[in-house]
C-alpha positions in Angstrom: 71.6 80.3 88.0 74.4 82.9 88.1 76.2 83.3 84.5 79.9 84.0 84.4 81.1 85.6 80.7 84.9 85.7 79.5 86.3 87.6 76.5 88.5 86.2 74.6 90.2 88.7 72.4 92.4 87.1 70.4 93.8 84.9 72.8 94.6 81.1 72.3 95.8 78.9 75.4 94.3 77.2 78.4 92.1 79.1 80.9 91.9 77.9 84.6 87.9 79.1 86.1 88.2 78.7 89.8 84.6 79.0 91.3 83.7 79.5 95.1 81.4 80.7 97.5 81.8 83.7 100.1 85.2 83.5 102.1 86.9 81.1 99.7 90.2 82.4 97.4 89.3 80.9 94.4 91.9 81.7 91.4 95.3 80.3 93.7 93.9 77.2 93.6 94.2 76.6 90.1 97.8 75.9 90.2 99.8 72.5 91.0 103.2 72.8 91.9 105.0 70.2 89.5 108.5 68.9 89.1 111.3 69.5 86.6 109.5 72.1 84.5 111.0 75.7 85.3 111.0 78.9 83.1 114.0 81.1 82.1 114.9 84.0 84.1 117.6 87.5 83.9 118.5 89.0 87.2 118.6 92.7 86.4 120.7 94.1 88.7 121.4 98.0 89.5 125.0 99.1 89.4 124.2 103.0 89.8 126.4 105.0 92.2 123.6 104.9 95.0 124.2 100.9 95.6 126.9 102.3 97.7 124.8 103.4 100.4 124.3 102.0 103.6 121.3 99.2 103.7 121.1 99.1 107.4 122.2 96.1 109.5 126.0 97.6 108.8 126.6 96.8 105.1 126.0 99.2 102.1 123.1 97.9 99.4 125.7 96.6 97.1 127.2 94.1 99.6 123.9 92.6 100.8 122.9 92.4 97.6 125.8 90.2 96.9 125.4 88.3 99.6 121.7 87.9 98.7 122.2 87.1 95.1 125.1 84.3 96.1 122.8 82.7 98.2 119.8 82.6 95.6 122.3 80.8 93.3 123.7 78.5 95.8 119.9 77.7 95.5 119.0 77.6 91.9 117.7 74.3 90.7 119.8 72.6 88.5 117.7 72.5 85.1 116.5 76.4 86.0 117.4 78.7 83.1 119.0 81.6 84.4 121.1 84.8 83.3 122.4 88.4 84.4 122.2 91.6 82.9 123.5 95.3 84.8 123.0 98.7 84.2 124.7 101.7 85.2 128.2 99.7 85.3 130.3 101.5 82.4 129.0 105.2 82.1 129.3 107.3 85.4 127.6 110.4 84.2 124.0 111.2 83.2 125.4 113.6 80.7 128.1 111.3 79.0 127.6 109.6 75.7 126.1 106.1 76.1 124.4 107.0 79.7 120.7 105.7 78.4 122.3 102.5 77.1 124.5 101.3 79.9 123.0 97.9 80.3 125.1 94.8 80.1 124.3 91.3 79.9 127.1 90.0 82.3 125.6 85.9 81.7 123.8 84.4 79.2 120.5 82.8 80.4 121.8 78.8 81.0 121.8 75.9 83.2 125.1 75.0 83.2 126.4 78.9 84.4 126.1 78.9 88.1 130.5 79.9 88.3 129.8 82.5 86.0 127.0 84.2 88.0 128.9 83.9 91.2 131.7 85.5 89.0 129.7 88.6 88.0 128.0 88.8 91.0 132.1 89.0 92.9 132.8 91.9 90.2 129.4 93.4 90.7 130.4 97.1 91.9 128.2 100.8 92.6 129.0 103.3 89.6 127.1 105.4 86.9 123.5 106.3 86.3 120.1 104.0 86.4 118.8 103.6 82.6 116.1 100.8 83.7 113.8 101.3 80.6 116.6 100.0 78.2 117.5 97.8 80.5 114.3 96.2 80.9 114.0 96.5 77.3 117.4 94.1 76.6 116.1 91.6 79.5 113.1 91.1 77.6 115.2 90.1 74.3 117.8 88.2 76.5 115.2 85.8 77.6 113.0 85.5 74.0 109.4 85.0 73.4 108.2 81.4 74.2 107.1 79.7 77.4 107.5 81.0 81.1 110.2 84.1 81.2 110.4 86.2 84.3 112.8 89.0 84.8 113.8 90.5 88.6 115.1 93.9 88.5 116.9 94.8 92.0 117.2 98.6 92.3 118.1 100.8 95.0 116.4 104.5 92.6 114.6 106.2 90.4 115.5 106.0 86.2 117.5 108.7 84.9 116.6 108.1 81.5 112.8 108.6 81.4 109.8 106.6 82.8 110.2 103.0 83.1 106.6 102.2 83.4 105.7 102.5 79.7 108.8 99.9 78.5 107.2 97.4 81.4 103.9 97.9 80.0 105.2 97.3 76.3 106.9 94.3 77.4 104.0 92.6 79.0 101.8 93.4 76.1 104.0 92.0 73.4 101.7 88.5 73.8 104.7 86.1 75.7 104.2 84.8 79.5 106.2 86.9 81.1 106.5 88.5 84.6 108.1 92.0 85.7 109.1 91.3 89.8 110.8 94.0 91.2 112.5 94.5 94.7 112.9 98.6 95.9 116.4 99.1 97.8 115.5 101.1 100.5 113.6 103.1 98.7 110.4 105.8 99.3 108.8 108.6 97.3 108.7 109.3 93.6 111.5 106.4 93.2 109.2 104.0 95.1 105.9 104.9 93.6 107.8 104.3 89.8 109.4 100.7 91.1 105.9 99.9 91.9 104.7 100.5 88.6 107.3 98.7 86.9 105.6 95.6 88.8 102.4 96.7 87.9 102.6 96.9 84.5 104.9 94.5 83.9 102.4 91.6 85.8 104.8 90.9 88.7 105.3 91.1 92.0 106.6 94.3 94.0 109.0 93.9 97.1 110.2 96.5 99.5 113.9 95.5 100.9 114.9 98.2 103.9 118.2 96.5 105.5 120.5 94.1 104.7 118.2 90.8 105.9 115.3 92.3 103.6 117.3 92.6 100.4 118.4 88.6 101.2 114.6 87.8 102.1 113.0 90.0 99.1 115.8 88.9 96.1 115.3 85.0 97.5 111.5 85.2 97.8 111.1 86.8 94.1 113.8 84.1 92.2 111.6 81.1 94.0 108.4 83.3 92.5 109.9 83.5 89.2 111.2 80.0 89.2 108.3 78.1 90.7 106.9 75.6 88.2 103.4 74.6 87.9 100.8 73.3 85.8 96.9 74.3 85.8 94.5 71.4 87.3 90.9 70.9 87.2 88.1 69.9 85.5 87.6 69.8 81.5 84.8 72.4 80.7 83.5 74.3 77.3 82.2 77.3 77.7 79.7 78.9 74.9 79.2 81.8 73.3 75.7 81.6 73.7 74.7 82.4 77.3 71.3 80.7 76.8 73.1 77.4 76.6 76.6 77.8 79.1 77.4 74.7 81.2 77.0 74.4 84.9 79.6 74.6 87.3 79.7 73.8 90.5 82.5 74.9 93.4 85.4 73.9 91.9 88.1 74.0 89.6 88.1 74.0 85.7 90.0 74.1 82.8 89.0 76.1 79.4 90.6 76.1 75.9 90.4 79.8 74.2 91.3 79.8 70.4 88.9 82.4 69.1 87.6 86.3 69.7 84.4 86.4 70.8 82.7 85.3 75.0 82.9 82.3 77.0 79.8 82.0 79.2 79.4 79.8 82.1 77.0 78.9 84.6 76.5 78.8 88.6 73.8 77.5 90.0 73.4 79.3 93.3 71.8 77.8 96.0 71.6 79.7 99.3 70.5 83.8 99.3 72.7 86.4 99.7 75.8 84.8 99.5 78.5 85.8 97.1 80.0 83.7 94.0 84.0 84.6 93.3 85.1 83.3 89.9 89.1 83.8 89.3 90.4 83.4 86.2 94.2 82.6 84.6 95.4 82.2 81.2 98.7 80.5 80.4 99.3 81.6 76.4 
């Protein structure tokens, strides 16, 4: 018997446990698509002056982003709760007053706002600096603290107002079900590493986009992932704080409820010597 342990330090919610042998990816199987249950998403768009630079394919970054965003808006499910925030749209230079607070909620999250979203995209222009930390902090406030929440940051450069990674980590650590996905537009070096860090600390995914086509695919992919409805599926099981009394699980998907601090144990009987057992976990608070 092999014993698997889960640390439950102050967590409360549903735990999806997937068990598999060598060569099988267990964790992905613990989600299942459902219909009609969407979280809240906000697009956070870089409106800095560098967005007027070429994106490849004969268009600028801002033109390619606009085209992609219009496609995303057209494809939004009717009951998807979506909003839009921009940063760097009002203050031109970093030495000017308010440059590091320059972010605006241009469309509040909602379901009946598609015309407003399209209008905001039409008025989206390259202008100022890149205050990413405050934009992320305000975006987290925009989407609240309940249920599934997603921020999609679209940017082409390094923050001009401090390191945004601590802000992303602080947002993810607030105990709300939130992910920050990032689309980097033709970035490299320190700027790319910084955007990758935001996605990593924000429990999200980083997408590279080097030309107009890539920008469209990346923004669409990020939005589809963010809005994808899901629910956990599996056989109910109850882990125990005592390893000796742990329930036996076989290869498959299981659900448990975590309500207290401490540890949960599960047992898996390995019948083939030398094989590897994989345990995948997904937690929904």
